[in-house]
TORKE-851455 format. One record per residue: x, y, z of N, C-alpha, C in turn. Coordinates in steps of 0.05 Angstrom, whole numbers, plus 5000, padded with zeros to 4 digits. Example, Ala and Ser with C-alpha at 12.3 -4.5 7.8 and 13.67 -1.06 7.14 Angstrom:
// residues 2
526448865156524649105156526449345156525749555142527349795143525850015157
***
This chain:
// residues 457
501749765000500050005000501750255000503750255018505550495019506950544992507850314979509150344954507150464933504650384934502550484916502150784920502050874945501651154952503951324941506351214944508651364934508551394904507751184890507351194861505251394853502951394869500751574863501651864867503051914889504052194894505952274872507652094864509452154843507952214817505852064812504152104788502852374789501852454813500652714815502652934809505052894818507153084813507753114783507752874769508252884741505953014726503452944735501053074723501153374726502153464750502353744755504353874736506553744732508553854713507353864685505953654677504653654651502753894648501053924669499154144669500554424667502654444683504154704682505354744654506354534642507454554616505454634595503054514597500854584578500054874582499554954607498755234613500955424603503455354608505655524600505755554570505255334556505255344527503055524516500755504528498455674520499155964525500256024550500956294556503156404537505056224530507156304512506056374484504056214476502756264450501456544450500056594473498656844475500657084476502757044492504857254493506157284466506657054452507857074426506057214406503457154407501657284389501557584394501557664420501557944427504058084417506357944421508858054412508958084382507957884368507857894339506158124329503858164342502058384335503458654340504858674362506258914369508458974348509858764340511958794320510758894293508358794287507058884262506459184264505459274286504859554290507359724288509559624300512059764298512959794269512859574254513659574226511859764210509259754215507459934201508060224207508760274232509360554240511960644227513960474227516560554215516160604185514760424171514360454143512860714137510760774152509161014147510761264152512461264173514161494178516261534156517461314147519361324125518061444100515661344094514161444071513561744074512761824098512162104104514562284099516862184107519362344104519962364074519462154058519862174029518062384017515562384026513662584016514462864024515362894049516363154058518663254041520363074032522563154015521663243988519263183980518063283955517863583956517763703980517763993982520264113968522463973972524964063959524664033929523363823920522963783891521264003879519064073892517364283882518964553882520564603902522064853904524064863880525464643874527364643852525964673825523764523822522264533797521164813792519864933812518665203808520865413804522965393819525165583816526365563788526965323779528165283753526465383730523865363732522065443711521465743712522365883732521966173733524666323731524566583733526966743729528566773754531166813750533066823772532367033793531167253784530567473802528367413822527067173819524967093837525466833852527866723849528466463860528266453890529266653904529166653933526266673943524566813929521766833935520466563933521166413913520066133910520865963933523365983941524365823964522865893990522466153994521066234018518166144019516866143996514066063996513865764001515665603990515665313996516265254025518165404036518865374064516565444082515265664076513165764094510565614092509865514068507265374066507465104082509864984083510164744099510164814129511565034136511765104164509065194175507765374161505165464170503065234168503265074147501464854145501664654168504064614178504464424200502864504224502764764229501264864252498264874247497464974224494664994217493364724215494764524205493564254202493264124229495064184248494864084275492564204289492264474287490264614303487464544294486964554268484164494259483964324234485964324217485764184191485363884194486963754211486763464215483963394227482963554245480363494257478163524236478263734220476263764199476263534179478663434174478963224154478162944164479062874188478662604198476962584224476462814237474962804262472062734257470762624279467962564277466362814273464262804256462663034251460262954234460163064210457962994192459062924165457362904145458162814118459863024104459863274113461263494100463963554112464163544139466763614152466663504180469063464191469363384218469063624237467963564260467463784280468863724306470763544306472163474331475063384324476663344345479363254340481363474336480663714343482563934340484863914360487263984352489663944368490063644375489063474357489363184360487963074386485963214396484463124419482662884411483262654424481862404416480362304440477762264438476062154460475761854458477061734438476861444435475561364408473661524399472361464374472461714355473961914362474062164347475162114319477161944316478461894290477761614280475261534282474461274273474961224244475061434228475561404199478361304193480161314213482861224210483460964225481360844236481760604252482660364236482560384210483360154193486360104195487960304205490760264209491460284238493060104250493460104279495760284288496960434270499260604277498360824296500260944312499461154331498261394317496561544332495261774321497161984311499362034325501362234317502662154290502961894286504061804260502061864238499461814243497361874224497362164217497562334238497562624233499962704216502362604222504762684207504562604178503562364173503362264146501362434130499162504142497162664129498062954126499663054144500663324143502263364117504063174110505763224087504163214061501863084062500063094039498763364037497863474059496763744060498763944050501163924058503264114049503764094019503463854008503763813979501563963964499163933973496864083961497364383961498464473984498964763987501064863968503264723966505564823951505164813921503164663911502564653883501864933872500565093889499465353881501665553876503865533891505865743889507065763861507265543846508365553819506565713800503965663802502065803783501966103789502566183814502366463823505166593824507166463813509866553816510366813801512366963812513567203800511867453801509567453815507967693817506167713842506467523860504767503884506167633908504667793924505767893949506267663968508467673981509267453999507267434023506367654034504467644056501867514048501067564023498567444013498767134012501167044005501566754004501466634031502366774052502266674079499366634088497566824081494766794088493566554073494266524048493366304032494166034044496566014054497565764065495865664088495065854105493365784128490665674118489565814098486865744089486765474075488765414058488565154043489164914061491164934079491764704096489864684119488564904127486764894149483864844142483064904117480264884110479664764083480664884062479964804035480664514029483164444034484064164030482763974050482564034076481363834095478463774089476963964079474163914072473963694051475463724030475563524008476463254019478563264036479563014048477462874064475863024079473662904094471562774076470962904054468962784036469862514026472462474021473362234007474862044026476462144044478061974061477061974090475462164098474662184126471862074132470761914114468161794118465861974109466462174092464462364083462662254061461162434049459062354030460062234004462362313994463362193969464261903974465461853996466361584002463861404006461761514017459361354021458061283994458461453974457361413947459061223931461461153941463160953927465361073911466261323917468561433903471061343916473161283899475761193909477961363899479761423916482161573909484361483928485961293919487761153937489761333950491161503935493261673947492961973940490862053926490462343924490462483897489862343875489662493850487762723852485462673866483562883871484063023897484262873919484462993945486763183947489063113936491463273938491863443913492163313890493163453866490963623853488563513850486563683838485863923856485863883882485364103900487464323895489964243896492164443891491964563864491264403843491064503816488864693812486464633823484164813819484665083834485665073858486265313873488465473858490365343847492365473831491165623807489165503795487765633773486465893782485065883804483766123814485766343821488066263833490066453839491266583814491866423794492966533769491066723755488466653756486466833743486167093759486067073785485767313802488167503799490467393796492967553794493167683767492367543746492967633719495667553710496367583685498867493674501267663682503667563681506067713686506367933664507768133671508368353652509868233628508968303604510268213580509467933571507667803585506867533577505167533552503367723549501567723526501767983511501567973485501568203468498768323464498668553452496068683448494168523430495368363412493668203394492867933407493667893432492967643446494967423444497067463428499067253425500767233450501866993454503366943479506366943475507767053494510667053493511766853513513666693505514866503523516766653542516466613568518366723588519966493599522466463590523966233597524866223626524865983637525965943664528965973663530066023687532966093687534765843691533665613698535365383704533965123699534065023675532764763669534064533683536764523687537864313703536764303731536264533744535064543770532264433770530764503749528064393746528064093743530063993728530263713723530863563749532663673765533163563792530663553808529063773807526563773822524663553814524463493788522763283779523663013789526362963788527362713798526862683828527062903843526462893872523562823876521762943860518962883862518362593855519662493834519262213826520162033849522462093860523461933883521461953907520562193913518762223936516062083932515262053907512661923901512561633910514961513913514961233924514261223953514161453966512961483992510061563990509561733971506861833968504761613963505361443942503361243935503660983951505960853952506160613969505660673998506360914007506060984035503161004043501361044024498561074030497160814040498660594039497660354053497760404083499360594092499860644121500360384136501760214123502459954135504459814117506159644130508259504115507059244103505559274082504259044068505758984042505158754031506458674006505258833982503058973987501859133965503659353956505559443973507159673965508859623941509559373936511259303913509659353887507259263886505559313862505059603858504559753879503960033877506460183867508760103876511260233867511660193837511059953828511359893799509460053782506860063790504960223774505660513774506660613797507460893799509660953780511760793780514060843763513360823733511760623726511060583698509460823687507660923702505961143693507661393690509561443708511261673706513061653681514161423676515861383653514261413627511861303626510161323602509361613598508761753620508062033617510262203606512662163615514962323604515362263575515162013567515561943538513362063521510862033530508562133515508662433512509362573533509562863532511762953513513962813514516162883496515362843466514062623460513162563433511062763424509162833442507063023435508263293429510063383446511363643442513063643416514363423411516063393387514263423362511963293363510063313340508963603337508363733359507063993358509064223353511364203366513264423364515764363348515864123337518164033321520764003336520564013363522863963380521963813405523663633415522963483440523463663464521463833470521664033491522263913519524464003531525163893557523163953579522164203580520264273600517664113598516764053574514363893570514863603579517163493573517763223582517863203612518963413625518963413655516163423666514463593655511763603664510263353657511063213636509862953630510362743651512762743662513362563684511662623708511362883715509662963737506762883732505862933708503062863701502562563704504462403695504062113698503962033727505562163744505562113773502862193785501962433778499362533789497162343780497062263755494862103745494661833758496961703764496961433775496461443805496361673817496161693847493461583857491361633843488761523851488461223845489261123822488860843815491160653821493360743832495860593834495460313846493760283865493360023879491259853865489759963846487459823835487759733806490059803794490359743765492859573760492859453736495159293728497459463718499759343715502059483704501559593676500159423659499459513632497659753632495659753650493759973652495260223661497260193679498760423689500260553666501260403647502660523624500660693608498260583603496360733587495460993602495160973628494461203644496561413642499161333643501361523640501461643612501061483591501061583564499061803560496561743568494461943564495062193581496062163605496762393621498962563608500962433595503062573582502062743558500162633544498962783521497263013532495662963552493863163563495363403575497663353588499063573600500163773580501063673557502063853536499664013525497463873518495164003508494064203528494164133554493164313575494764563577497464543576499164773578498564963555498264863531497665023507494965153510492965003519490265103522490065333542491165293565490965503586492565743578494765703565496565933558495466083534494865943512494266083487491266123482489565963494486665993490485366153513485866073538484666213561486366443571488866463562490666673571491066673601491266433613491966413641494966363643496266543656499266533658499966353681500966113675501765913695504665843689506565973703509365953695510465663694509465483710510665223711508765003700506365073692504464873683503064723705502764843728501664703751498864613747497264783734494364723731494164473713495664463691495564233673496663983686498864003700500163773712498663663735497263833750495863733775492863723773491563933762488663933760487763743737488863793713488063633690488763333694491263293702492163013706490762883730490163043750488762943773485962853766484563003749481962933739482162673723484062663705484362413689484962173706486762193726487361973743485061873759483362063768480961983784478961833766478561933742476761793724477961523715480561503714481861253706481261023725480761083750479860873769477360743759475460903750472860793740473160653713475360683700475760563674477560313676479760323691481760113690481859933716480360003736480559853761479859553757481259383772480759093772480559003801478458873808477958783835480158593845481458463827483458263835485758383851486358633847488658763860487958853888485558943893484759013920481858913924481658653928478958533930477158673951474658723944472858843962472959143964474359273946474559563947472959683923474359743902473159883879471359703862471959453861470659283841472059333814470859223793472059253766471059513753472859633738472259873723470859813697470260013681468759993657469959803637472559813633473859643613474059353621473459293646473659013656471058913665468859013654466258903658464759003683465759223695464559313720462159503716461659583691459459773686460260063692458160223693458560513695458460633723457660473743457260583770459760713781462060563780464560673792465360923777465260913750466061153735464261383741461661333746459861543753460461673780461161503799461961613826464461773824466361683807468961833804468362103791466662103770465962353756464562553775462762453792461462623811463462753830465362593839467462703856469062913842469862873817471363073802469863333801467263323794465763563790465363723816464563573837464063713862466563823875468763683873471263793884472164033869471964023842472664253826470964503834468364453837466564673845467264793872467864623891468664713918471264873917473264773903475864893902475865163887474465163864474265403849472665623864470465543876468865733891470265843915471365663931472765753956475365893949476665813927479065953918478666233910476566283895475966563887475266733911473666623929472966763953475466833970477166633973479666663988481366893977481866873951483667073939482367353937479767363936478367623936478667753964478367583985478767684012481667784016483567614008486367694011487067943996485967963972486468203955485568453969483268443982482168683995483268724023484568514034485668534061488468634061490268504046493068574046494168624018492468573998493468603970494468333960494168293934494968033923497368043905497668263890499768273870501668503877504268463872506268673875505868883854507069123858506769333838508669283815508269443794509669403769512769413772513669623786516569653789517769413805516469323825517469093841517568843824515568803807515468573790517768583770518368813760520568843740523268793754523668903778526168863792526568573801524368443807524368173818523568173847522167973855521067953883523267913904525567803895527667743915528568003928528968213913530068463923528068603941525668653931523768813946522368663968521768403963520268253984522168144005524668073998526367934017529068074021529568284006532068434010534568294004534468113984536867963977536667863948538967773938538967643911539567343915538367183898538866893899541666823890542766973872545366913861547167163863547467263887549067503892551967453884553267663873556067643866556667553838554467513822554967413795555067643775554567893785554768123767557768193762558368293738561068373731561268673732562968783749563369073751565969153738566069393727568569503716569269763730571669833729572670083743572470323725571670283700571470503681569070683687
***
């Protein structure tokens, strides 16, 4: 009996060890799962921040592009406007822009979440990504700054600097966030089934349409048009600098589009490929179109073609095939050349860098391209198939409605904004200041000081 009891006690001890082992294994699995989930969030956060930094670097690209396409006497002014719209935008977007765009509210705009104040469900429209709120804000901020900086090129060489500061607050704090809420913040256009993956409409069309209003309100630069209505080309001072700017933009776009996953997923590879192919096709198509029209492969048109291809693929980049991306880029490249000629020679809108054509026109085309080329296989359960792949007209109709309403909002609010600024602080510099250049009178310096040759005679 005693031997039996000892065996039984020993058995209980072994059973206890087995139970502890089983419980420990279960706990380890739970801990492992939690750790794995945490690692996923960390990777998603790191990728989103890296992408955001790439997009932020696009500010340098815009500065180089705009400066190169304009005259040397205004280069410092271009630099200051790009610097200040990002700086001012960072504050304005924190204070109220981010809340209007993503905060809980109604179908038109958010009414909460100012200063990133979150009650737990304030930013439900961004709950699809687990990254921290501050990471979400920073990523969206650099997009807002991109929309803002597009306008400076169309208004270059004749805008009062203080007027541009007022504009920067308005677009990053109100005009852009309202559109963002409609499409990305759970607003009425998203409810109707409109899709814009990375911002052909939300970012680029917004910037392009407001740029159009600014250029119209300002009027053309001195010497741009003759009394008979013919147009004079005003050459930029540094095409190599503009080319560098385009390559920086192209580089930064690999944060712009793939980064819009806001997570380290395998989808970013496909998005990077479609982005690159559209840009390349746009540059080639614009070069060939300009070659046919002007009998020379115009460098500036080819550069704008690359930008146009990038803008156009921004909305459909995750939803279309590589082949479709090439066609989207080709059409964008043709449209940007035709757009530059149309606005310049037909409408007499003086846009020194072609911002309206590259961003508004190409943004419209890219948004509509979702309804034409989308394939459900690439992002199942999102857009569905576009018109060319048997999806019917519904998606294209939703995209077209978005294009029209966003254009109406931006043109209307843009004209009101610039009218108010014009009567508040003035919009355009005087004739003498424009002739001398904005660098001297607005900033008290030259961009290329010391390049003049003096003689003692």
